[in-house]
Residue, then its C-alpha position, 0 to 999 in steps of 0.5 A: m495548540n491554539n485553534a486560532n493558529l490553525i488554517t485548513k486547506q484542500y488538496l486533490l489526490s488521484p489514486a496514483a498520487g496517493k500511493r506515491l504519498i503513501a510510499k514517501a511516508l513509509l520511507s519516513s518511518a523511523s523504524i523502517a529507516d532502521a530496518l532498511e539499513n540494519r534489517t530485512i525488509v520484504i516488499v510483496a509485489g502489488t501495485t501500491n507497492a511498486y510506488v514503495a519498491e521504487e522509493f525504497l530502492s531509490k533511497i538506497g541507489q539500487a532502482s536502476d533494474f527495477s520496473m513498477k510494470n508487472f510487479f504484481r500477482g494480480i490485478t483488478l482491470p476495467p471489464v473491457k480489459t478482462p475475459a468475461n466475469a474476470s475481475s484480476s488478471p495474473s502478472d506474467q510469470n516469465q517477466f515477474l522478477g519476485d518481490v523486493v527483498i531488501v537485506k542490510g541495504k542491499w536488494d536481494k534480487g530474485k528473491t520472494i516472501f516465499d524464500v525468506a518468510d522462514s528466515l525473518q526475524q523480530g524487527d524485520i518488516i514486511i510491507k503487503g498491499a490490501n484490497a480493502v480498507n475500513v478507515e473508521s474501524q481501522q480494518a483491512a482485507i486481502y483478496i485471496g485466489h490462491p488455494t493455500g492463502g498466497t503471500i499474505s499466508a507466508a507473511l502471517q507466518a513471520v508476523i505471528g510466529k516471530r513478531v515480524e512488523l507488518y504494514l499495510p499500504v492501502g489507498l483510499e479508493k479501496r475504502i469500504s463501510g462495511d464490518i470487515h470481519k462479517i464480509a469475510r465470513k459471507l464471502n468465504s462461506p461454502n456457498a459463496s463464489g469468487p475470491r475469498y477474503m482474509p481480514v488482516s491486522g497490521n500498520i494501515i497506511t492510506e493517504l491520511d496517514a501518510v499526510r500525518l506522518l510526514t506533516g503533523a497535519y490532521p487530514e479528513l477525507v471530504a470528497c471523492g471522484g472525478v472524470c476524465g482520468a480523475e476516477g477514484s481521486c479523493w479531496i483531503a482537507a488538511t488542518g494544521t499550522a502554517e508551517q505544517l501545511e507549507h510542508l504539505d504544499g511542498l509535497m504537492p508538486l511531486l505528486k500532482n502530475e503522477p501518471n496512472f499506473s499502467l501495464 
């Protein structure tokens, strides 16, 4: 491609807009589209995956009974909303309706990853959010609060044991610069406290990957931050052809007014 034909434009994405973009990009994957129709997809509850579940269920016309609220097992809240020294708050199990398990295009309501992990086979897909991502090294990690490893432990049995494909959608607001394996050794040591930390291998999908998947343009993270609700936002510079950036321009109106995730 002639560099003279390439142009660069900058786009601002809030964390919520980024989650929506990631969800749309996942739905555009050929392997996911095939699995959505012919295999089993497990969308493990989480705030980013709430957007993924909504997009997938909308695609198959079954989103009417789904609510993004409470589609999580643990979340990080501002200090003013959490008890002293607490970093996460579990969802109300009386309202938690399970993960989203889609079998050959039909939502199998009420099921969780624990119910279906043993029956998953090669060609099936698990989608699980992450708590940390090193974009440069393509490493991701998940906080562990459960004494036996929680949902990722169940998921990895299927991924490692049966070659089920694992996708890890994670927003750039969760980026870190350190070596995730070194951090895990520190946080999981007998002398540490707080949540444990599990490095996980899979198909990492950030907003940068989403732009590439949806448009073919080359995106870079160039600036971050904001105030008055723009905290955690990212400036992405996308370089590509006029056609590629026109496609991206067309996506922006679908994203820019995405409300912040709320309980």
